[in-house]
N, C-alpha and C positions, 0 to 999 in steps of 0.2 A: 342494864348491862353491868356486870361486875368488873372489878379491876383487872382480873386475869383475862377476861374476854376482851376488854379494851386494849390491854397491852398486846395480846395476840393479834388482834385486828390491826393495830398500829404497826406492828412488826411486819405483817403480811403486806400492808400497803407500802411500807418503806421498801421491802424487798422487790415488790412488783415495779415500783418506780425506778429503783436502781437498775433492775434488769432491763427495763424499757429504755432508760437513758443509755446504758451500756450498748444495747443493740443499735440504737440510733447513732450513737457516737462512733461505733466501730464501722458501720456502713458508710457514714459520712467521710471518715478518714481513711477508709480502706484503699481507695484509689490513690491517695497521696503517698502512701507507704511504698507502693510499687514504683512510683516515679522517683523516689529518693534512694532506691536500692543502688549501692555502689557497683560500678561496672566490674571491678576486680573481684567481687565476691565469687563469681563463677570460676575464677582461676584456682580457687582452693577447694572446689567441690570434690574433685577426684581424690585428693589427698585426705580430705575430711572423711569421705566414705570408706577409704581403705583403712584409715586409722580406726574408725568405728568397727570395721570387720575384725581388725586385729584385737581390739578390746574384747569383742564377743568371743572370739576363738581363744584368746589368752585367758579369759576368766575360766572357761571350761578346762583348758589345759592345766592351769594352776590348781584347780580343784582336784583334777586327776592326780597331779604330782603330789599334792598334800595327802591325798588318800593313800597313795602308795608309800609315801614317807612314814605315815603313821603305822603302816604295816611292817615297817623295817626295811623297805626297799630304798636304800640311800643312793641308788643310781640316778634318781630323779632330782637330786639336790641342785645340781647346776642348772637344770632346766627350770626348776622353780625360781631360782634366783634371777635368771635372765628374763623369765616371763614377768615377774613382778616389776622389774626395771622397765621393761617394754610397756607394761600397762600404764605405769605412771607417765611415761613420755608420750605415748600415743594418746593418752587422755588429755594431756596438755596441748598436743598438736591439734587434736580434734576441736577442743574448745577455742583455741586461737583462730583456727581456720573458720569456724562458724562465726566468729566475731569479725572476720576479715581484718584481723589485727596485723599491724606492721611487723610484729615479731614472728609471724607464722613461718617465714623462710628460715629464720634462725632456729626455731623449734624443730623444723623438718631436718636440719643438719644433725641435730643431736638424736632425734628419733631414728634417723637413718642408721646411725651406729647401734642404737639399742635393738632395732629390728634385725640387723646383721648378726649381732651376738645371740639374740633369741633364736633366729632361724638356724644358726649353727648348732645350738644346744638341742633344739627340737628335732633337727634332722637325724641325730643319732638314735632317736626313739620313734621316728615316723613310721618305720616298717612294722613296729610292734604295737603302737598305740595310736588309734585314730585321732585322739585329742591332740597329740603332738603333731601329727601330720597336718591337721587343719590349722593349727597355730603356725607351723612352718610355712604353709602355703600362703596364709594371710600376711605373714611377715614379708614374704617375697613380693607380694603385690604392693605392700606399703613401701618397700624399698624402691621399687620402680617409680612409684608416684613421687616419693621424696626426692629421688635423683632428678626427675624432670623439673621439680620445683626449684631445686638449689642449683641447677645447671646454669 
């Protein structure tokens, strides 16, 4: 056996051992992770999901706005600005909600304002651009969930 074959065999054995250990470890600990799940995590599920939907729709809307802006259509400038702002705040809200973080409610308050501004800007274009309509509707859903959370 030459050096290259030896190293290859050693690497394969190491990888197989690591994979076997990881499988055994994950199965052994899997039950315990569910028991340790915080009870309040489910309180943020709806707001996390609506924030994710806003992010998806907002990315598509922003791409559409930027495309029109590059073609000289400046009517989409306000929409692009508010969508970018909403994306940053919905992203933060989504991350905090997923972590069950104590600051989730505070983030929801700020995100609520961002979604209101974004929905207002997108509403002006919703009848003419499907991307703006989808963003507008996702913001309305997020507004409802944020309002429930901060009430």
